[in-house]
C-alpha positions as CSV (number, residue, x, y, z in Angstrom):
1,M,7.0,-17.1,-40.0
2,A,5.9,-20.4,-41.4
3,R,2.7,-21.9,-40.4
4,R,3.0,-24.7,-38.0
5,P,0.9,-27.7,-39.2
6,R,-2.0,-29.1,-37.1
7,P,-1.5,-32.4,-35.2
8,D,-3.1,-34.2,-38.2
9,G,-0.5,-32.7,-40.6
10,T,-2.8,-30.3,-42.4
11,S,-2.1,-26.6,-42.7
12,P,-3.8,-24.2,-40.3
13,T,-6.1,-21.5,-41.5
14,A,-5.1,-17.8,-41.6
15,A,-7.0,-17.2,-38.4
16,E,-5.4,-20.2,-36.6
17,H,-2.0,-18.9,-37.7
18,L,-2.8,-15.5,-36.2
19,V,-3.7,-17.3,-33.0
20,Q,-0.4,-19.2,-33.0
21,L,1.5,-15.9,-33.5
22,A,-0.3,-14.2,-30.6
23,R,0.4,-17.1,-28.3
24,E,4.1,-17.1,-29.2
25,T,4.5,-13.3,-29.1
26,I,2.3,-12.3,-26.2
27,P,3.4,-13.7,-22.9
28,P,0.8,-15.2,-20.6
29,I,-0.1,-13.7,-17.2
30,H,1.2,-15.3,-13.9
31,P,-1.9,-16.6,-12.0
32,A,-1.1,-14.2,-9.2
33,G,-1.7,-11.3,-11.4
34,V,-5.1,-12.4,-12.7
35,P,-7.1,-10.5,-10.1
36,F,-5.2,-7.3,-10.7
37,V,-6.0,-7.5,-14.4
38,A,-9.6,-8.7,-14.1
39,V,-10.9,-6.1,-11.6
40,P,-10.0,-3.0,-13.6
41,A,-11.0,-4.8,-16.8
42,A,-14.4,-5.4,-15.3
43,V,-14.7,-1.8,-14.1
44,A,-13.8,-0.7,-17.7
45,L,-16.5,-3.0,-19.2
46,I,-19.2,-1.8,-16.7
47,G,-18.3,1.8,-17.2
48,R,-17.8,1.7,-21.0
49,R,-20.3,4.4,-21.6
50,H,-18.3,6.8,-19.4
51,P,-14.8,7.4,-20.9
52,W,-13.5,9.0,-17.8
53,V,-14.1,5.6,-16.0
54,A,-13.4,3.2,-18.8
55,R,-10.1,4.7,-20.1
56,P,-8.3,4.8,-16.8
57,A,-9.5,1.3,-15.9
58,M,-8.3,-0.1,-19.2
59,L,-4.9,1.5,-18.7
60,T,-4.6,0.1,-15.3
61,A,-5.6,-3.4,-16.6
62,G,-3.0,-3.1,-19.3
63,A,-0.2,-2.0,-17.0
64,C,-1.0,-4.9,-14.6
65,A,-1.0,-7.4,-17.5
66,A,2.4,-6.1,-18.5
67,F,3.7,-6.3,-14.9
68,F,2.5,-9.8,-14.3
69,R,3.7,-11.1,-17.7
70,H,5.2,-14.6,-17.6
71,P,7.2,-15.2,-20.7
72,K,8.6,-18.7,-21.5
73,R,12.3,-19.2,-20.9
74,V,14.7,-22.0,-22.0
75,P,17.5,-22.6,-19.5
76,P,21.0,-24.0,-20.3
77,T,21.5,-27.8,-20.0
78,D,24.8,-27.8,-18.1
79,P,23.9,-29.0,-14.6
80,A,26.8,-26.9,-13.1
81,I,25.5,-23.6,-14.5
82,V,23.7,-21.2,-12.2
83,V,21.2,-19.0,-14.1
84,A,19.7,-15.7,-13.2
85,A,16.8,-16.1,-10.8
86,A,15.2,-12.9,-12.1
87,D,15.0,-10.3,-15.0
88,G,16.7,-7.0,-14.1
89,T,19.9,-5.2,-13.7
90,V,22.9,-6.6,-11.7
91,A,23.3,-4.2,-8.8
92,L,26.1,-6.0,-6.8
93,V,28.7,-8.6,-7.5
94,D,30.6,-9.1,-4.3
95,E,31.1,-11.3,-1.2
96,A,28.7,-10.9,1.8
97,V,27.6,-12.9,4.8
98,P,24.4,-14.7,3.9
99,P,21.2,-14.1,6.0
100,P,21.5,-16.3,9.1
101,E,18.3,-18.2,8.2
102,A,20.0,-19.4,5.0
103,G,22.1,-21.8,7.1
104,L,25.2,-21.2,5.1
105,G,27.4,-20.1,7.9
106,A,28.8,-16.7,9.0
107,Q,31.6,-16.4,6.4
108,P,31.2,-14.1,3.3
109,L,30.2,-16.0,0.2
110,P,30.1,-14.9,-3.4
111,R,26.8,-13.0,-4.1
112,V,25.0,-11.6,-7.2
113,S,22.2,-9.1,-6.5
114,T,19.7,-8.3,-9.3
115,F,17.4,-5.2,-9.1
116,L,14.0,-5.4,-10.6
117,S,12.4,-2.2,-11.7
118,V,8.6,-1.9,-12.1
119,F,9.1,-2.5,-15.8
120,D,10.9,-5.9,-15.4
121,V,9.3,-9.3,-15.4
122,H,8.6,-10.1,-11.7
123,V,8.4,-13.8,-11.6
124,Q,11.4,-15.7,-10.0
125,H,13.1,-18.7,-11.5
126,V,15.1,-21.6,-9.9
127,P,18.8,-20.8,-10.6
128,I,19.9,-24.5,-10.5
129,A,18.4,-27.9,-10.1
130,G,18.2,-29.2,-6.6
131,T,16.3,-30.0,-3.4
132,V,14.7,-27.3,-1.3
133,T,16.4,-27.3,2.1
134,S,14.6,-24.5,3.7
135,V,12.1,-21.6,3.1
136,T,12.1,-18.7,5.6
137,H,10.2,-15.5,5.6
138,T,11.6,-12.7,7.7
139,P,9.6,-9.4,8.2
140,G,11.5,-6.2,7.9
141,K,11.7,-2.7,6.4
142,F,10.8,-1.6,2.9
143,L,13.9,0.4,1.9
144,S,14.7,1.0,-1.8
145,A,15.8,-2.4,-3.1
146,D,18.8,-1.0,-4.8
147,L,20.5,0.0,-1.5
148,P,23.1,-2.4,-0.1
149,E,21.5,-2.5,3.3
150,A,18.2,-3.8,1.8
151,S,19.8,-7.4,1.9
152,S,19.8,-7.3,5.7
153,D,17.1,-4.8,6.6
154,N,14.3,-5.4,4.2
155,E,11.5,-8.0,4.4
156,R,12.7,-11.1,2.6
157,T,12.2,-14.8,1.9
158,V,15.2,-17.1,1.7
159,L,15.0,-20.3,-0.3
160,G,17.8,-22.9,0.4
161,L,18.8,-25.2,-2.4
162,R,21.1,-28.3,-2.3
163,T,22.2,-29.6,-5.8
164,T,22.7,-33.3,-6.6
165,T,26.5,-32.8,-6.0
166,G,25.8,-31.5,-2.5
167,A,26.5,-27.8,-3.3
168,E,24.5,-25.4,-1.3
169,L,23.0,-22.1,-2.5
170,A,20.5,-19.5,-1.3
171,V,18.1,-17.4,-3.3
172,V,16.8,-14.3,-1.4
173,Q,13.7,-12.4,-2.5
174,I,13.8,-9.0,-1.1
175,A,10.8,-6.6,-0.9
176,G,11.5,-3.0,-2.1
177,L,10.1,0.5,-1.6
178,I,6.9,-0.3,-3.4
179,A,6.8,-4.1,-3.1
180,R,4.6,-5.3,-0.2
181,R,4.1,-9.0,-1.2
182,I,6.6,-11.8,-1.6
183,V,5.2,-15.1,-3.1
184,C,7.4,-18.2,-2.6
185,E,5.6,-21.4,-3.6
186,P,8.1,-24.3,-2.9
187,K,8.4,-26.2,0.4
188,P,11.3,-27.9,2.1
189,G,12.0,-31.3,0.5
190,D,10.6,-30.3,-3.0
191,T,12.8,-31.2,-5.9
192,L,13.0,-28.3,-8.4
193,R,14.3,-28.0,-12.0
194,V,16.6,-25.2,-13.2
195,G,14.4,-22.5,-14.8
196,D,11.2,-23.5,-13.1
197,T,9.2,-20.5,-11.9
198,Y,9.0,-20.6,-8.1
199,G,7.9,-17.2,-6.9
200,L,6.9,-13.5,-7.5
201,I,7.5,-10.2,-5.9
202,R,4.9,-7.5,-6.5
203,F,5.9,-4.0,-7.7
204,G,9.7,-3.5,-7.5
205,S,12.1,-5.7,-5.7
206,R,15.5,-7.4,-5.7
207,V,16.8,-11.0,-5.8
208,D,20.2,-12.1,-4.2
209,V,21.9,-15.4,-5.1
210,Y,24.5,-16.7,-2.7
211,F,27.0,-19.2,-4.1
212,P,29.4,-21.8,-2.6
213,A,32.9,-20.5,-1.7
214,G,35.3,-20.4,-4.6
215,T,32.5,-19.7,-7.2
216,V,33.5,-16.9,-9.7
217,P,30.5,-14.9,-10.9
218,A,30.2,-14.5,-14.7
219,V,28.3,-11.2,-14.7
220,R,29.2,-7.6,-14.0
221,V,27.5,-4.7,-12.3
222,G,25.2,-2.8,-14.7
223,Q,24.6,-6.0,-16.9
224,R,21.0,-6.9,-17.8
225,T,19.9,-10.4,-16.8
226,V,17.1,-12.6,-18.3
227,G,15.7,-14.9,-15.7
228,A,16.4,-18.6,-16.2
229,E,18.7,-17.9,-19.2
230,T,21.6,-15.5,-18.3
231,V,24.5,-17.5,-16.8
232,L,25.4,-16.0,-13.4
233,A,28.2,-18.6,-12.6
234,T,29.4,-22.1,-13.1
235,L,29.9,-24.0,-9.9
236,P,33.5,-25.1,-9.2
């Protein structure tokens, strides 16, 4: 890889080039994950003279750093495209009645469900640019997130979005068997850009996207998605 010049146009040193490569190759950690990495790393440092303490602590810190990784993503530019809200595997492509708190009515709408394993990136991305119409958290069960009934029975947070053309969508963060914490940062009235990171689910979960009637999903069950980049559908 060619060395990127400094702002003044001069060539970077070998050490600076290595730093550039590290920044571009190793994804940063989402702020919500910093405590989960810092605590075991501190334990490893304090107990460095005792391998039976330091090694498990370092492994824990490394696993948490991998789980909370926050890689850079580049979304498509077409304003009608709806991108994946999360990394994972498409578990459902169907029509279902949205959660009542989504405010999308009681008729079935096109839905794509993405299951996130503990090995997937767990930040969530805004699937399409628009204004937040609602944010509603609903307590519930902690069934395995890959089960169909998890959509209605599990703890969840629903984010309502209205695009500039008036189309309304809902993104549902669903807790899973291990997940016990859903983070959703936007508030009603916020204007979001496609691909923006807006939330996080800790340790295994699922994300459902409900589309306007007539939308034809562009993914299939079993397909892998990349948050903010994989095209789920194009709005009619």
